[in-house]
VEXLUMDO-298970 format. One record per residue (C-alpha): residue in one letter; x, y, z. Coordinates in nm, 4 decimals. Layout:
N
> res, px, py, pz
> A, X, Y, Z;
...
This chain:
473
> res, px, py, pz
> M, -1.3209, 1.1032, -0.5175;
> N, -1.1523, 1.4040, -0.6989;
> S, -0.7753, 1.4093, -0.4578;
> N, -0.5097, 1.4815, -0.6608;
> K, -0.3217, 1.1480, -0.6238;
> T, 0.0082, 1.2529, -0.7605;
> E, 0.0160, 1.5013, -0.4395;
> H, -0.0663, 1.2483, -0.2207;
> Y, 0.1988, 0.9893, -0.3402;
> Q, 0.4574, 1.3185, -0.3108;
> T, 0.3480, 1.3781, 0.0307;
> L, 0.3806, 0.9847, 0.1265;
> F, 0.7229, 1.0461, 0.0189;
> E, 0.8143, 1.3437, 0.1601;
> Y, 0.6656, 1.2856, 0.5280;
> A, 0.7731, 0.9085, 0.5605;
> P, 0.9029, 0.8313, 0.8576;
> I, 1.2152, 0.6535, 0.7079;
> S, 1.5009, 0.8119, 0.5337;
> L, 1.3890, 0.7860, 0.1225;
> W, 1.6104, 0.8679, -0.1977;
> E, 1.5604, 0.8600, -0.5285;
> E, 1.8484, 0.8491, -0.7491;
> D, 1.9917, 0.7649, -1.1014;
> Y, 2.1893, 0.4662, -1.1666;
> S, 2.2120, 0.4885, -1.5279;
> G, 2.5547, 0.6268, -1.5569;
> I, 2.6529, 0.3230, -1.3793;
> L, 2.4613, 0.1053, -1.6235;
> R, 2.6652, 0.2795, -1.9019;
> K, 3.0068, 0.1873, -1.7410;
> F, 2.8976, -0.1905, -1.6613;
> E, 2.8053, -0.2024, -2.0466;
> D, 3.1761, -0.0893, -2.1470;
> L, 3.3455, -0.3360, -1.9279;
> R, 3.1152, -0.6080, -2.0472;
> K, 3.2039, -0.4894, -2.4415;
> Q, 3.5393, -0.4938, -2.3308;
> G, 3.5159, -0.8938, -2.2575;
> I, 3.4571, -0.8346, -1.8824;
> Q, 3.2793, -1.1414, -1.7282;
> S, 3.4129, -1.1281, -1.3755;
> L, 3.3662, -0.7794, -1.2221;
> E, 3.4876, -0.9344, -0.8803;
> Q, 3.7917, -1.0123, -1.0521;
> Y, 3.8059, -0.6697, -1.2382;
> L, 3.7263, -0.4300, -0.9100;
> A, 4.0522, -0.6695, -0.7284;
> Q, 4.2632, -0.5244, -1.0553;
> H, 4.0976, -0.1613, -1.0490;
> P, 3.9960, -0.0329, -0.7068;
> A, 3.9691, 0.3362, -0.8718;
> F, 3.6912, 0.2239, -1.0773;
> I, 3.4288, 0.2107, -0.7609;
> E, 3.4862, 0.5436, -0.6744;
> A, 3.4534, 0.6114, -1.0607;
> C, 3.0514, 0.4198, -0.9968;
> M, 3.0241, 0.6399, -0.6869;
> R, 3.0594, 0.9683, -0.9018;
> E, 2.8071, 0.8213, -1.1891;
> I, 2.5354, 0.8060, -0.9049;
> Q, 2.2941, 1.0973, -0.9555;
> V, 2.0898, 1.1535, -0.6495;
> Q, 1.7540, 1.3328, -0.7632;
> R, 1.6247, 1.4514, -0.4236;
> V, 1.5347, 1.3004, -0.0570;
> N, 1.2875, 1.3495, 0.1833;
> Q, 1.2403, 1.5322, 0.5203;
> Q, 1.3818, 1.2541, 0.7218;
> T, 1.6767, 1.2213, 0.5619;
> L, 1.7639, 1.6031, 0.6372;
> N, 1.7024, 1.5328, 1.0311;
> L, 1.8863, 1.2059, 1.0083;
> F, 2.2239, 1.4253, 0.8488;
> K, 2.1046, 1.7441, 0.9983;
> A, 2.0867, 1.9349, 0.6686;
> A, 1.9286, 2.2569, 0.6843;
> S, 1.7783, 2.2373, 0.3183;
> Q, 1.7763, 1.9616, 0.0184;
> E, 2.0256, 2.1867, -0.1387;
> E, 2.2644, 2.2336, 0.1017;
> F, 2.2674, 1.8394, 0.1918;
> L, 2.2764, 1.7415, -0.2005;
> A, 2.5831, 2.0344, -0.2094;
> N, 2.7799, 1.8259, 0.0536;
> L, 2.6982, 1.4500, -0.0747;
> E, 3.0788, 1.4079, -0.0601;
> Q, 3.0507, 1.4454, 0.3377;
> V, 2.7870, 1.2617, 0.4024;
> F, 2.9457, 0.9161, 0.2071;
> G, 3.2836, 0.9633, 0.3329;
> D, 3.5225, 0.6911, 0.3762;
> G, 3.2794, 0.4617, 0.4430;
> M, 3.0228, 0.3978, 0.1746;
> R, 3.3076, 0.2706, -0.0715;
> H, 3.3325, -0.0657, 0.2250;
> H, 2.9523, -0.1358, 0.1177;
> M, 2.9248, 0.0251, -0.2710;
> Q, 3.1709, -0.2757, -0.3618;
> S, 2.9124, -0.5175, -0.2673;
> E, 2.6145, -0.2773, -0.4078;
> L, 2.8237, -0.3126, -0.7846;
> L, 2.8399, -0.6905, -0.7868;
> A, 2.5085, -0.7170, -0.6964;
> L, 2.3665, -0.4811, -1.0031;
> W, 2.6444, -0.7063, -1.2138;
> N, 2.4504, -1.0081, -1.1691;
> G, 2.1161, -0.8645, -1.2486;
> N, 1.9979, -0.8023, -0.8843;
> L, 1.6898, -0.5306, -0.8931;
> E, 1.7637, -0.4482, -0.5100;
> W, 2.0295, -0.5054, -0.2370;
> S, 2.0629, -0.4287, 0.1440;
> G, 2.3418, -0.3776, 0.4158;
> D, 2.5175, -0.2378, 0.6784;
> G, 2.7167, 0.0776, 0.6172;
> I, 2.8105, 0.4290, 0.7936;
> N, 2.7440, 0.7722, 0.6783;
> Y, 2.8144, 1.0955, 0.8354;
> T, 2.6109, 1.4059, 0.9490;
> L, 2.6665, 1.7607, 0.8196;
> E, 2.8267, 1.8045, 1.1183;
> G, 3.0713, 1.5062, 1.0972;
> E, 2.9040, 1.2573, 1.3248;
> A, 2.9261, 0.8930, 1.1908;
> V, 2.5808, 0.6958, 1.1809;
> D, 2.5661, 0.3224, 1.1176;
> I, 2.2808, 0.2539, 0.8404;
> L, 2.1004, -0.0178, 0.7337;
> L, 2.0709, 0.0961, 0.3262;
> H, 1.8075, -0.0736, 0.1179;
> W, 1.7818, 0.0028, -0.2626;
> R, 1.5483, -0.1168, -0.5249;
> I, 1.5172, -0.0443, -0.9164;
> L, 1.1923, 0.0509, -0.9522;
> P, 0.9398, -0.1294, -1.2068;
> G, 0.9499, -0.0018, -1.5798;
> F, 1.3321, 0.1145, -1.5120;
> E, 1.4862, -0.2392, -1.5401;
> Q, 1.6643, -0.1656, -1.8393;
> N, 1.8142, 0.1817, -1.7818;
> W, 1.8378, 0.2515, -1.4108;
> Q, 1.7064, 0.5401, -1.4184;
> R, 1.4569, 0.5294, -1.1276;
> V, 1.6322, 0.3878, -0.8081;
> L, 1.4309, 0.3890, -0.4253;
> V, 1.6712, 0.3998, -0.1614;
> T, 1.5766, 0.3625, 0.2135;
> I, 1.8191, 0.4141, 0.4969;
> E, 1.7412, 0.3129, 0.8807;
> D, 1.9986, 0.4951, 1.1114;
> I, 2.0700, 0.1463, 1.3315;
> T, 2.3523, 0.3390, 1.5256;
> A, 2.1562, 0.3045, 1.8133;
> R, 2.1619, -0.0931, 1.7821;
> K, 2.5666, -0.0912, 1.6918;
> Q, 2.6478, 0.1381, 1.9804;
> A, 2.4629, -0.1089, 2.2547;
> E, 2.5919, -0.4192, 2.0535;
> R, 2.9299, -0.2842, 2.1522;
> R, 2.9052, -0.1342, 2.4795;
> L, 2.6109, -0.3434, 2.6029;
> E, 2.7916, -0.4821, 2.9667;
> N, 2.8709, -0.0880, 3.0580;
> L, 2.5652, 0.0453, 2.8916;
> F, 2.2686, -0.1236, 2.9727;
> Q, 2.0316, 0.1325, 3.1550;
> A, 2.1719, 0.4046, 2.8676;
> S, 2.1437, 0.1826, 2.6057;
> P, 1.9064, 0.3430, 2.2497;
> I, 1.6826, -0.0250, 2.2134;
> S, 1.5089, -0.2165, 2.4474;
> L, 1.7142, -0.4720, 2.6319;
> W, 1.5760, -0.7414, 2.8400;
> E, 1.7494, -0.9307, 3.1206;
> E, 1.5598, -1.2732, 3.1705;
> D, 1.5740, -1.6086, 3.3744;
> Y, 1.5161, -1.8900, 3.1478;
> S, 1.5882, -2.1686, 3.4126;
> A, 1.2690, -2.2765, 3.4871;
> V, 1.2145, -2.3383, 3.1048;
> K, 1.5501, -2.5419, 3.1259;
> A, 1.4605, -2.7261, 3.4254;
> H, 1.1543, -2.8510, 3.2307;
> F, 1.3121, -2.9174, 2.9307;
> D, 1.5334, -3.1875, 3.1351;
> A, 1.1883, -3.2963, 3.3013;
> L, 1.0759, -3.3612, 2.9072;
> R, 1.3635, -3.5413, 2.8070;
> A, 1.3624, -3.7427, 3.1065;
> D, 1.0127, -3.8448, 3.0048;
> G, 1.1619, -3.9866, 2.7127;
> V, 1.0737, -3.6531, 2.5099;
> E, 1.2864, -3.6222, 2.1479;
> D, 1.1509, -3.4121, 1.9014;
> L, 0.9922, -3.0817, 2.0744;
> E, 0.8092, -2.9809, 1.7698;
> A, 0.6047, -3.2967, 1.7519;
> Y, 0.5613, -3.3068, 2.1631;
> L, 0.4222, -2.9265, 2.1062;
> H, 0.1667, -3.0216, 1.8243;
> D, 0.0195, -3.2978, 2.0413;
> H, 0.0303, -3.0465, 2.3396;
> P, -0.0198, -2.6583, 2.2735;
> K, -0.0506, -2.5381, 2.5897;
> T, 0.2677, -2.6286, 2.6653;
> V, 0.4104, -2.2654, 2.4873;
> S, 0.1663, -2.0859, 2.7003;
> H, 0.3097, -2.2556, 3.0563;
> C, 0.6543, -2.1598, 2.9636;
> M, 0.5921, -1.8612, 2.8496;
> K, 0.4401, -1.8163, 3.2242;
> L, 0.8157, -1.9704, 3.3723;
> I, 1.0020, -1.7040, 3.2321;
> R, 1.1526, -1.4510, 3.5115;
> V, 1.1859, -1.0950, 3.3964;
> L, 1.4783, -0.9854, 3.5764;
> S, 1.4871, -0.5653, 3.4487;
> V, 1.4456, -0.4014, 3.1799;
> N, 1.6111, -0.0456, 3.0508;
> Q, 1.4829, 0.3099, 3.0191;
> K, 1.4264, 0.2191, 2.6261;
> T, 1.2084, -0.0543, 2.6568;
> L, 0.9611, 0.1532, 2.8861;
> E, 0.9835, 0.4121, 2.6402;
> M, 0.8967, 0.1634, 2.3767;
> F, 0.6009, 0.0218, 2.5409;
> G, 0.4662, 0.3235, 2.6933;
> A, 0.5161, 0.2065, 3.0998;
> S, 0.5255, 0.4628, 3.3414;
> S, 0.8235, 0.2188, 3.5631;
> Q, 0.9668, -0.0977, 3.5204;
> E, 0.6843, -0.2507, 3.7738;
> D, 0.4097, -0.0887, 3.5196;
> L, 0.5451, -0.2671, 3.2592;
> L, 0.6155, -0.6088, 3.4393;
> A, 0.2885, -0.6666, 3.5942;
> N, 0.1164, -0.6067, 3.2337;
> L, 0.3026, -0.8455, 2.9975;
> D, -0.0190, -1.0413, 2.9214;
> R, -0.0345, -0.7195, 2.6898;
> V, 0.2677, -0.6459, 2.5597;
> F, 0.2699, -1.0284, 2.4394;
> Q, -0.0416, -1.0902, 2.2935;
> G, -0.2122, -1.1682, 1.9439;
> A, 0.1154, -1.3952, 1.7592;
> M, 0.3452, -1.3812, 2.0128;
> E, 0.2801, -1.7598, 2.1161;
> M, 0.2911, -1.8447, 1.7898;
> H, 0.6514, -1.7243, 1.7391;
> F, 0.7838, -1.8094, 2.1167;
> G, 0.7001, -2.1789, 2.0195;
> R, 0.9926, -2.1821, 1.7426;
> E, 1.2142, -2.0431, 1.9624;
> L, 1.1599, -2.3459, 2.2131;
> I, 1.2196, -2.5540, 1.9128;
> D, 1.5643, -2.3446, 1.8682;
> L, 1.6513, -2.3819, 2.2564;
> W, 1.5568, -2.7655, 2.2602;
> N, 1.7817, -2.8230, 1.9804;
> G, 2.0931, -2.6597, 2.1227;
> R, 2.0540, -2.3056, 1.9358;
> L, 2.1479, -2.0704, 2.2406;
> S, 2.1229, -1.7444, 2.0266;
> Y, 1.9416, -1.6022, 1.7325;
> E, 1.7207, -1.2849, 1.5871;
> R, 1.3841, -1.2974, 1.4658;
> E, 1.1709, -1.0440, 1.3666;
> G, 0.7660, -1.0695, 1.5061;
> I, 0.5087, -0.8536, 1.6789;
> N, 0.4573, -0.7086, 2.0186;
> Y, 0.2086, -0.4050, 2.1593;
> A, 0.2342, -0.1042, 2.3358;
> L, 0.0862, -0.0871, 2.6588;
> N, -0.2098, 0.1500, 2.4714;
> G, -0.2674, -0.1069, 2.2337;
> E, -0.0569, -0.0037, 1.9531;
> P, 0.1086, -0.2879, 1.7612;
> I, 0.5092, -0.2456, 1.7466;
> N, 0.7023, -0.4441, 1.4713;
> I, 1.0341, -0.5703, 1.5874;
> T, 1.3405, -0.7152, 1.5887;
> L, 1.4303, -0.9688, 1.8571;
> S, 1.7969, -1.0637, 1.9442;
> F, 1.7849, -1.3279, 2.1988;
> R, 2.1321, -1.4892, 2.3544;
> V, 2.1859, -1.7306, 2.6639;
> M, 2.4912, -1.5444, 2.7951;
> P, 2.8146, -1.6958, 2.7890;
> G, 2.8821, -1.9443, 3.1272;
> H, 2.5014, -2.0234, 3.1466;
> E, 2.4806, -2.2598, 2.9102;
> E, 2.3654, -2.5032, 3.1132;
> D, 2.1121, -2.3675, 3.2967;
> F, 1.9513, -2.0522, 3.0800;
> S, 1.9586, -1.8646, 3.4386;
> W, 2.0818, -1.5097, 3.2498;
> V, 1.9798, -1.4307, 2.9380;
> L, 1.9692, -1.1372, 2.7039;
> V, 1.6951, -0.9787, 2.5106;
> A, 1.7435, -0.7006, 2.2505;
> I, 1.4255, -0.5466, 2.1093;
> Q, 1.4496, -0.2832, 1.8103;
> D, 1.1747, -0.0748, 1.7121;
> I, 1.1611, -0.1675, 1.2780;
> T, 0.7495, -0.0175, 1.2187;
> A, 0.9716, 0.2712, 1.0235;
> R, 1.0906, 0.0630, 0.8140;
> K, 0.8435, -0.1937, 0.7982;
> K, 0.6240, 0.0664, 0.6691;
> A, 0.8729, 0.1832, 0.3955;
> E, 0.9082, -0.1683, 0.2748;
> Q, 0.4928, -0.1667, 0.2347;
> Y, 0.5837, 0.1666, 0.0685;
> L, 0.7902, 0.0212, -0.1810;
> R, 0.5969, -0.2606, -0.2566;
> Y, 0.2901, -0.0503, -0.3231;
> L, 0.4831, 0.1504, -0.5475;
> G, 0.6790, -0.2079, -0.7175;
> T, 0.2518, -0.3046, -0.7737;
> H, 0.0398, -0.0158, -0.8108;
> D, 0.0095, 0.2869, -1.0729;
> V, 0.1078, 0.5986, -0.8720;
> M, -0.1416, 0.8314, -1.0657;
> T, -0.4562, 0.6171, -1.0411;
> G, -0.3966, 0.4045, -0.7524;
> L, -0.4521, 0.0869, -0.9703;
> Y, -0.2063, -0.2105, -0.9908;
> N, 0.0148, -0.1798, -1.2585;
> R, 0.0879, -0.3547, -1.5510;
> A, 0.3662, -0.5256, -1.4075;
> F, 0.1284, -0.6953, -1.1801;
> F, -0.1144, -0.7453, -1.3868;
> Q, 0.0889, -0.9493, -1.5808;
> E, 0.2042, -1.1590, -1.2950;
> T, -0.1274, -1.2185, -1.1973;
> L, -0.2193, -1.3319, -1.5426;
> E, 0.0861, -1.5793, -1.5405;
> N, -0.0758, -1.7538, -1.2167;
> L, -0.3779, -1.7512, -1.3480;
> E, -0.2771, -1.9377, -1.6602;
> Q, -0.0644, -2.1852, -1.4194;
> E, -0.3267, -2.2502, -1.1830;
> R, -0.6595, -2.2403, -1.4129;
> R, -0.9812, -2.2605, -1.3531;
> D, -1.2094, -2.1346, -1.5999;
> P, -1.4233, -1.9185, -1.6632;
> I, -1.1818, -1.6214, -1.6601;
> S, -1.2982, -1.2787, -1.7914;
> V, -1.1399, -1.0027, -1.9069;
> I, -1.2535, -0.6417, -1.9695;
> I, -1.0541, -0.4118, -2.1455;
> A, -1.0998, -0.0275, -2.1038;
> D, -0.9333, 0.2427, -2.3699;
> L, -1.0260, 0.5953, -2.2429;
> D, -1.1305, 0.7704, -2.5707;
> Y, -1.0508, 1.1599, -2.6847;
> L, -0.7253, 1.2086, -2.4616;
> K, -0.5382, 1.3455, -2.6772;
> K, -0.7785, 1.5990, -2.7536;
> A, -0.8222, 1.6779, -2.3939;
> N, -0.4243, 1.7240, -2.3686;
> D, -0.4245, 1.9387, -2.6912;
> V, -0.7138, 2.1362, -2.5790;
> N, -0.7063, 2.1798, -2.2652;
> G, -0.3508, 2.0792, -2.1474;
> H, -0.2277, 1.7363, -1.9731;
> Q, -0.3564, 1.8024, -1.6165;
> A, -0.6917, 1.7841, -1.8107;
> G, -0.5544, 1.4553, -1.9351;
> D, -0.4094, 1.3490, -1.6343;
> N, -0.8185, 1.4136, -1.4682;
> L, -0.9378, 1.1945, -1.7098;
> I, -0.7182, 0.9206, -1.6683;
> R, -0.8339, 0.9701, -1.2794;
> R, -1.1592, 0.9276, -1.3398;
> A, -1.1704, 0.6524, -1.5362;
> A, -0.9842, 0.5007, -1.2831;
> E, -1.2639, 0.5899, -1.0215;
> V, -1.5042, 0.4392, -1.2533;
> L, -1.3282, 0.1284, -1.2324;
> K, -1.3058, 0.1299, -0.9297;
> A, -1.6279, 0.2055, -0.8347;
> G, -1.7651, -0.0979, -1.0876;
> F, -1.5751, -0.3465, -0.9202;
> E, -1.5284, -0.2600, -0.5807;
> N, -1.7996, -0.5399, -0.4938;
> E, -1.6596, -0.8309, -0.6763;
> P, -1.4418, -1.1162, -0.5346;
> A, -1.1137, -1.0769, -0.4150;
> G, -0.9190, -1.2266, -0.6941;
> A, -1.0502, -0.9156, -0.8988;
> V, -0.7456, -0.7461, -1.0690;
> T, -0.8514, -0.3919, -1.1840;
> A, -0.4830, -0.2773, -1.3396;
> R, -0.3689, 0.0513, -1.5991;
> I, -0.1556, -0.1261, -1.8429;
> G, -0.0730, 0.1646, -2.0837;
> G, -0.1403, 0.5723, -2.0595;
> D, -0.4637, 0.5672, -2.1578;
> E, -0.5707, 0.1679, -2.1786;
> F, -0.6889, -0.0148, -1.8495;
> A, -0.8023, -0.3889, -1.8095;
> V, -0.9841, -0.6372, -1.5663;
> L, -0.9438, -0.9428, -1.4480;
> L, -1.2330, -1.1429, -1.3282;
> P, -1.1540, -1.4655, -1.2270;
> G, -1.4615, -1.6879, -1.1611;
> I, -1.6896, -1.4240, -1.3470;
> S, -1.8856, -1.5777, -1.6584;
> A, -1.9547, -1.4061, -2.0051;
> A, -2.2916, -1.3183, -1.8875;
> K, -2.2087, -1.1424, -1.5977;
> A, -1.9154, -0.9541, -1.7451;
> A, -2.1488, -0.8375, -2.0242;
> E, -2.3626, -0.6807, -1.6927;
> A, -2.0257, -0.5333, -1.5423;
> I, -1.9522, -0.3730, -1.9151;
> R, -2.3480, -0.2303, -1.8916;
> R, -2.2571, -0.0987, -1.5036;
> L, -1.9270, 0.0708, -1.6329;
> R, -2.1206, 0.2549, -1.8871;
> K, -2.3718, 0.4082, -1.6007;
> L, -2.1186, 0.4693, -1.3701;
> V, -1.9444, 0.6382, -1.6540;
> G, -2.2723, 0.8596, -1.7258;
> M, -2.3104, 0.9387, -1.3583;
> N, -1.9136, 1.0723, -1.3460;
> N, -1.9926, 1.3109, -1.6364;
> E, -2.3106, 1.4024, -1.4320;
> Y, -2.0704, 1.5129, -1.1320;
> Y, -1.7580, 1.6476, -1.3404;
> R, -1.9847, 1.8006, -1.6126;
> F, -1.6209, 1.8769, -1.8394;
> P, -1.3993, 1.7698, -2.0104;
> E, -1.6627, 1.4681, -2.1093;
> L, -1.5384, 1.1062, -1.9974;
> S, -1.5950, 0.8315, -2.2459;
> L, -1.4585, 0.5163, -2.2678;
> S, -1.4434, 0.2169, -2.4946;
> L, -1.5312, -0.1393, -2.3813;
> G, -1.4996, -0.4904, -2.4417;
> T, -1.4914, -0.8365, -2.2851;
> A, -1.4153, -1.1408, -2.3604;
> T, -1.4449, -1.4655, -2.1568;
> S, -1.1960, -1.7938, -2.1455;
> Q, -1.2670, -2.1284, -2.2606;
> P, -1.1057, -2.4539, -2.1758;
> G, -0.7885, -2.4704, -2.4454;
> L, -0.7953, -2.0795, -2.4932;
> P, -0.4927, -1.9744, -2.3780;
> L, -0.6103, -1.6694, -2.1444;
> E, -0.3412, -1.4024, -2.3797;
> K, -0.5896, -1.5153, -2.6504;
> V, -0.8955, -1.4091, -2.4259;
> I, -0.7543, -1.0554, -2.3830;
> S, -0.6761, -1.0362, -2.7923;
> L, -1.0371, -1.1343, -2.8077;
> A, -1.1405, -0.8818, -2.5653;
> D, -0.9068, -0.5953, -2.6989;
> N, -1.0924, -0.6423, -3.0700;
> A, -1.4368, -0.6294, -2.8649;
> M, -1.2820, -0.2952, -2.7397;
> Y, -1.1706, -0.1436, -3.0877;
> A, -1.4905, -0.2511, -3.2152;
> D, -1.6711, -0.0391, -2.9746;
> K, -1.4326, 0.2398, -3.0177;
> A, -1.5172, 0.2415, -3.3950;
> S, -1.8883, 0.2991, -3.3266;
> H, -1.8025, 0.5764, -3.0798;
> R, -1.5959, 0.7546, -3.3927;
> R, -1.9276, 0.6847, -3.5949;
> S, -2.1454, 0.8524, -3.3875;
């Protein structure tokens, strides 16, 4: 309960299994503002006439910090060494995708993804999948941008040299024979089946039957390592453990694609290692040239994207949560409020909580004491509503202000929740002793025809009335 949340999330950033960068794009924003003042409406046309503007924008990017995985990826001994050699890291490769990034920013996009090339400090080229997002709260100044970089060099090399480097490929490769599936398709067509999707809906066991018709011819070393198999025989004897769970649903969609003549595609999904661990994957499927009529030679490439998925989840968490407290942030609270208004189902109760005496704690004991009070307030709110329905949203909506949305909760139950919170505040003070935690609390409940923003205003007024009573006492 008393753990340092800030240190926790700094640790997540530092040791995330994917390259993370924290950057400042405010200099690019200023350059854009200058262009707009000049009447420039099309950045694409402007860049065609002024290509040097791309390099100028590249120089405006300020890298604030990177994590350990970034240093490992680019073979830097320290963050200082890495930041001092960014020009070498970016090289000429960055310019190719920088134009696309600038156009996305110009058009108001808050995030961008694309392929590119960076270089290690030893001069080695690194094919990358880059994703950045302007973090919530910084949409107006672009001072905080989170960047993830995934090393996809292995996959690119495999694509370029697949025929000659099957066993040495750094991604999982499978040679498979789908000829029995093709024969089954032919039999269904002969029986008059025209719409496979409708047929599978009526005959769902066809999917599992077709999965058993696939014959795996060979896999490469990377496949054995990824799935934790001691040998190819070990893997092939346990394919039912690899392709469990939601795999049947994904395979049903693949069958429909093949039926409709789509002989290559790429999808994300989940497989399982032989020890039961889930692996997020990107699967690339292709019926090889010359085998379109019988499907007897199919190449499947599987890449482990578990690290990327974890980084994406971390990005989503940062976008919806307050880092200090772990509660939802104001943006998520406002989004939830708007959704509740659109799909209005009364009653909806709101509780507003405001931390008392925060300025005094900061002035007397320092900002660390004030931050601890904020975290303690969050602990109380979490404990107070941990047993509420899943739709309850507890958020930090200001420096010392919190709000709780309680769909389906009546005024009486909301008042009961207020009493519960006051007891929890007392228990918290018994545990921490000093400085004293004090919350001003107010609640209001929706009525037909009363906008939720008005409900929040009423709860706010009730909170201020409570705060006034605290001051008098």
